[in-house]
Structure formats: structure tokens, C-alpha cells
C-alpha positions in Angstrom: -11.2 -8.3 -24.8 -7.4 -8.1 -25.0 -5.5 -6.6 -22.1 -4.8 -3.3 -23.8 -8.5 -2.6 -24.4 -9.4 -3.8 -20.9 -6.8 -1.4 -19.4 -8.0 1.5 -21.5 -11.6 0.8 -20.5 -10.9 0.5 -16.8 -8.7 3.6 -16.7 -11.3 5.7 -18.6 -13.9 4.6 -16.0 -11.5 5.5 -13.1 -11.0 9.0 -14.6 -14.7 9.5 -15.1 -15.4 8.5 -11.5 -13.1 11.1 -10.1 -14.2 13.7 -12.6 -17.8 13.2 -11.4 -16.6 13.3 -7.8 -14.7 16.6 -8.3 -11.3 15.0 -7.5 -8.4 16.6 -9.3 -5.9 14.5 -11.3 -2.3 15.4 -10.6 1.2 14.5 -11.8 4.2 14.3 -9.5 7.9 13.4 -10.1 9.1 9.8 -10.4 12.5 10.7 -9.1 13.2 12.1 -5.6 16.1 12.9 -3.4 14.4 11.0 -0.6 13.0 7.5 -0.5 10.7 5.2 1.4 12.1 4.2 4.8 9.8 1.2 5.3 12.1 -1.9 5.6 9.6 -3.9 3.6 10.1 -1.6 0.6 13.3 -1.5 -1.4 13.8 1.5 -3.8 15.7 1.5 -7.1 18.4 4.2 -7.1 20.1 6.2 -9.8 22.4 9.2 -9.9 22.0 12.5 -11.6 25.3 13.8 -13.1 24.3 17.5 -13.7 24.4 20.2 -14.7 22.7 22.1 -11.9 22.7 22.1 -8.1 21.8 18.4 -7.9 25.0 17.5 -9.7 26.2 14.1 -8.6 23.3 13.5 -6.3 21.6 10.1 -5.6 18.0 9.9 -6.6 15.3 7.3 -5.7 12.6 6.0 -8.1 9.4 6.4 -6.1 7.7 3.3 -4.6 4.5 5.5 -4.4 3.6 9.1 -5.2 2.4 9.6 -1.6 5.0 12.1 -0.4 4.7 14.7 -3.1 0.9 14.2 -3.2 0.8 15.1 0.5 2.9 18.2 -0.3 0.2 19.2 -2.7 -2.5 18.6 -0.2 -0.7 20.8 2.4 -0.5 23.5 -0.3 -4.3 23.5 -0.6 -4.9 21.3 -3.6 -8.0 19.7 -2.2 -8.9 16.1 -3.0 -6.5 14.6 -5.6 -5.7 11.4 -7.5 -2.9 10.1 -9.6 -2.3 7.1 -12.0 1.4 6.4 -12.4 4.2 3.9 -12.7 6.0 3.0 -9.5 9.1 0.9 -8.8 10.0 -1.6 -6.1 13.1 -3.7 -6.1 13.0 -7.3 -5.1 9.4 -7.8 -6.1 8.7 -10.3 -8.9 6.3 -13.1 -9.1 2.7 -14.1 -10.0 1.3 -11.0 -8.4 4.4 -8.8 -8.4 6.4 -6.9 -11.0 9.2 -4.4 -10.1 7.5 -1.8 -12.3 3.7 -1.5 -12.0 0.8 0.9 -12.3 -0.6 2.5 -9.1 -3.8 4.5 -8.6 -3.5 6.6 -5.5 -6.0 9.2 -4.2 -6.6 11.4 -1.2 -10.0 12.7 0.0 -9.9 15.8 2.2 -12.4 15.5 5.1 -12.6 11.7 4.9 -11.5 9.1 7.5 -10.7 5.5 6.5 -14.3 4.4 7.0 -15.4 7.0 4.4 -12.6 5.9 2.1 -13.6 2.2 2.3 -17.0 3.3 0.9 -15.2 5.3 -1.8 -13.2 2.2 -2.8 -16.3 0.1 -3.0 -18.1 2.7 -5.1 -15.1 3.0 -7.5 -14.8 -0.7 -7.9 -18.6 -1.1 -8.6 -18.3 1.4 -11.4 -15.0 0.3 -12.9 -15.8 -3.4 -12.8 -19.4 -3.1 -14.1 -20.0 -5.8 -16.7 -16.6 -7.3 -16.0 -16.6 -8.8 -12.5 -19.7 -9.1 -10.3 -19.3 -7.5 -6.9 -22.0 -9.1 -5.0 -20.6 -9.6 -1.5 -18.8 -7.0 0.6 -17.4 -7.9 4.0 -15.8 -5.8 6.7 -13.5 -7.6 9.2 -11.1 -6.4 11.9 -7.5 -7.7 11.8 -7.9 -9.1 15.3 -11.2 -11.0 14.6 -9.9 -12.4 11.3 -6.7 -13.7 12.9 -8.3 -15.3 15.9 -11.1 -17.0 13.9 -8.7 -18.3 11.2 -5.6 -19.3 13.3 -6.9 -19.3 16.9 -4.1 -16.8 17.8 -4.6 -13.3 19.2 -2.2 -11.2 17.0 -1.9 -8.5 19.7 -0.8 -10.8 22.5 0.7 -13.9 21.0 4.5 -14.4 21.4 6.8 -14.9 18.4 7.2 -18.5 19.4 3.4 -19.0 19.2 3.4 -17.3 15.8 6.2 -19.5 14.6 4.6 -22.7 15.9 1.3 -21.8 14.1 3.3 -21.5 10.8 5.0 -24.9 11.4 1.7 -26.5 12.2 0.5 -25.5 8.7 3.7 -26.9 7.2 4.9 -23.4 6.2 8.7 -23.1 6.0 10.1 -20.0 7.7 12.0 -17.9 5.2 15.8 -17.5 5.5 16.7 -14.1 6.9 13.6 -13.4 8.9 14.8 -12.3 12.4 13.5 -14.3 15.3 12.3 -11.2 17.1 10.6 -9.6 14.0 7.1 -10.0 15.3 5.4 -8.1 12.4 7.4 -10.2 10.0 5.9 -13.4 11.5 2.4 -11.9 11.5 2.8 -11.0 7.9 3.7 -14.6 7.0 0.5 -15.8 8.8 -1.5 -13.2 6.9 -0.1 -14.1 3.5 0.1 -17.9 3.8 -2.8 -18.8 6.0 -5.4 -16.0 6.2 -5.4 -14.5 2.6 -5.9 -17.9 0.9 -9.1 -18.4 3.0 -10.7 -15.0 2.3 -12.7 -16.4 -0.6 -14.6 -14.4 -3.3 -16.0 -11.0 -3.0 -14.7 -7.7 -1.7 -13.2 -7.9 1.8 -12.0 -5.0 3.9 -9.6 -5.7 6.8 -9.1 -2.8 9.2 -7.6 -2.0 12.7 -4.1 -3.3 12.1 -1.6 -3.4 15.0 -0.1 0.0 15.8 3.4 -1.3 14.8 2.0 -1.7 11.3 0.6 1.9 11.0 3.2 3.1 8.5 1.8 6.6 7.6 -1.6 6.1 9.3 -2.7 7.8 12.5 -3.5 5.6 15.6 -6.9 5.0 17.0 -7.1 5.0 20.8 -9.1 2.4 22.7 -8.6 -0.8 24.6 -5.6 -1.4 22.4 -4.1 1.1 20.0 -4.7 0.2 16.4 -3.8 1.8 13.1 -6.5 3.7 11.3 -5.6 1.6 8.3 -7.4 -0.9 6.0 -6.5 -3.3 3.2 -9.0 -4.3 0.5 -9.0 -7.8 -1.1 -11.0 -8.7 -4.2 -11.6 -12.4 -4.8 -8.6 -13.1 -2.5 -6.2 -10.7 -4.2 -4.8 -7.9 -2.1 -5.8 -4.8 -4.0 -5.5 -1.6 -1.9 -4.0 -0.2 1.2 -5.6 2.9 2.8 -5.0 5.2 5.8 -6.6 7.9 7.8 -3.5 10.0 7.3 -1.1 10.9 10.0 -0.7 14.7 10.2 1.8 15.0 13.1 5.2 15.9 11.7 7.1 15.0 14.9 5.5 11.6 15.1 6.1 11.0 11.4 9.8 11.9 11.8 10.0 9.5 14.8 8.5 6.7 12.6 11.0 7.4 9.8 13.9 7.2 12.3 12.5 3.9 13.7 12.2 2.5 10.2 15.8 3.3 9.4 17.0 1.8 12.7 15.2 -1.4 11.7 16.8 -1.3 8.3 20.2 -1.2 9.9 19.3 -4.1 12.2 18.3 -6.1 9.1 21.5 -5.3 7.3 19.8 -2.8 4.9 21.0 0.6 3.9 19.3 3.5 5.6 17.2 5.7 3.3 17.3 9.5 3.1 14.3 10.9 5.0 11.9 13.2 3.0 12.3 16.6 4.8 10.0 18.2 2.2 7.2 15.9 3.4 7.9 16.6 7.1 7.9 20.4 6.4 4.5 20.0 4.6 3.1 18.1 7.6 4.4 20.8 9.9 2.8 23.5 7.8 -0.5 21.8 8.1 -1.8 18.7 6.2 -5.6 18.8 6.1 -7.5 16.0 7.7 -7.7 13.4 4.9 -7.6 9.8 4.0 -5.6 8.2 1.2 -5.4 4.9 -0.5 -3.1 3.2 -3.1 -4.7 0.6 -5.4 -2.8 -1.7 -7.7 -4.2 -1.2 -11.2 -2.5 -4.3 -12.6 -3.9 -6.5 -10.0 -7.3 -5.0 -10.5 -7.0 -5.8 -14.2 -5.8 -9.3 -13.4 -9.0 -10.0 -11.4 -11.2 -8.3 -14.1 -9.6 -10.6 -16.8 -9.9 -13.7 -14.6 -6.2 -14.2 -15.0 -3.9 -16.0 -12.6 -0.8 -13.9 -13.2 0.1 -10.3 -13.8 2.0 -11.5 -16.9 -1.4 -11.9 -18.6 -2.2 -8.2 -18.4 1.2 -6.4 -18.4 2.4 -5.8 -22.0 6.0 -6.4 -21.2 6.7 -8.2 -17.9 10.2 -8.1 -16.4 11.5 -11.0 -18.6 10.3 -9.2 -21.7 11.3 -5.6 -20.8 
């Protein structure tokens, strides 16, 4: 089956899954006056030259439809999903393309545990007859780290994290700050842990609170993010949250993101006041997840690179 027919088949199954589940398909703008503050995400920017009140204004191409979708949720949309193109600067490689297709959905009344079951159900239906989904494993971030590296990710010093990387002959990237603890943890995850996940569907949950992004925190012996990531046959596929609904805390996180951006020599990003207003008006209790469609198709096709399933990769665009 060629990549175009495979994409059409999988997307048809996705839409049927949500139709049967009563989840509404929505469409939100690609351009926004605000962007993603996360220092790990770099937005493409353009400028609108009028006419109209936005004359001469800078606009961001969205890295995810998350913010406007949450505005719809706050307005009473109920559970929703969207399939759209998103854009991220500085991302190109075997599993990255600066323009890619994202499936994002939100389930009202779900927490992230419910959503993991939803992801599994969706994958079983969309991949039927394409990829066998025989094993499903659930792991915590802490247990996976300690078993794979011997390091406790919540207590280890940056020096210990760096030493572990060096012991695996992994060269530290230029520009990574010595005190960027989450940056070092991410390197361990991508270079040591992910390659050892093996076949099947693996859910990793309970990330450090510092990596919560837009997820709420779970109290306990240690605060962890109510967040998960899903890997299929070793490929990172989806990132989900039990969504934060506290507008004041979300504003604080945006401000902290921008402070980190400045420290890293990056330009601060305009904060989305529309989203904060929506949270303040009352976002329903919900869980949301973003799933990379191109990566899903890559796994379904048994391909080694996104180039095999994207019609026009960056070099051909």
C-alpha cells in the first residue's frame, strides 16, 4: 500500500473512532497573536500587513492547536478532536519535519489514566491489519530511569546525569547549560532509555513536576506531573496530560518559560491571554493528548524515516 492510501485509510479510521465515541471534530486557526512559551519549542513567525486592526502585527504559526481548543472547551464544546498541520522550527531529521500532521483530542471528565486507555483503543482500531499491538506496558518515569540507568531522576545531581551520559559514550551537545537539569534528563531519555523500550506499546507516566508543561501536578511523596508519553515500537508517538485548569498557575508557568528562554538566549514569546481568560472562566475537568500522525504512519508502514510517508519532505517542499 502506498503512503497516500495508507494515510487515507488511517485517517478515515481515526474519524470513525471519534464519530462512534461522540467526540466532535473542530477546526481552529493556524495563525495566532501568541505562541508557545516552552523553551524546547521554536515557533515560525510571520507578519500580517493589513487591512484591519491587526495591521502590522506579528503572528505565530501554531506548534499545536492546544490553546484555541481549550478555549472551545471552556465555551462548552464538550469532548473534541482535530487533525491539522503544525509547525516547529529547528526540527528536521529521521523522525522530525518542521511541518507535520498532528491529531489532538480532549475528553471532558477524563483523567490521564482514562486517556491512556483511550489512546490504546484508538491505536488498536486504526492499526488493525497493519501493525499487531500485542503487548502494552505501563511504566513510571522514576522506575524506568532507575532500572535502565541506575539513577534516580528526582534526586540525582546534574554531575551524576552528565557522568552517566559520558559512561555511555554520549557526547554532550553544544549549548546545553550546565545547570539545565531537565535538559540532561531529556538526553538520558532519548539516547539511553528510548532505544531500549523495545516493541509494543509503552506508556510512561509521572514525569517530574518541572516537566509538567500544561499538566496538573499530582501530590504524593514527590510531586509529579499528571502526564504520560506513549511509545509504539520504540517511537515516541503521543504526549498527554490531565489538563491544568488553574489560570494563575498557568500564567506563572508561562512567565517561568519566558525567563528560561531569556537565560538560554532565546526571544521571549507573547503569552496567550485568550487562553488564560478561558482558564479563568472555567475549563472543564479534562484530559488531552497530541499524537503525531506521520510517526504513526511511519510505524504502520514499517519505515525507518518520515521521508517514506510524507509526500514532500523539507528538501522537496
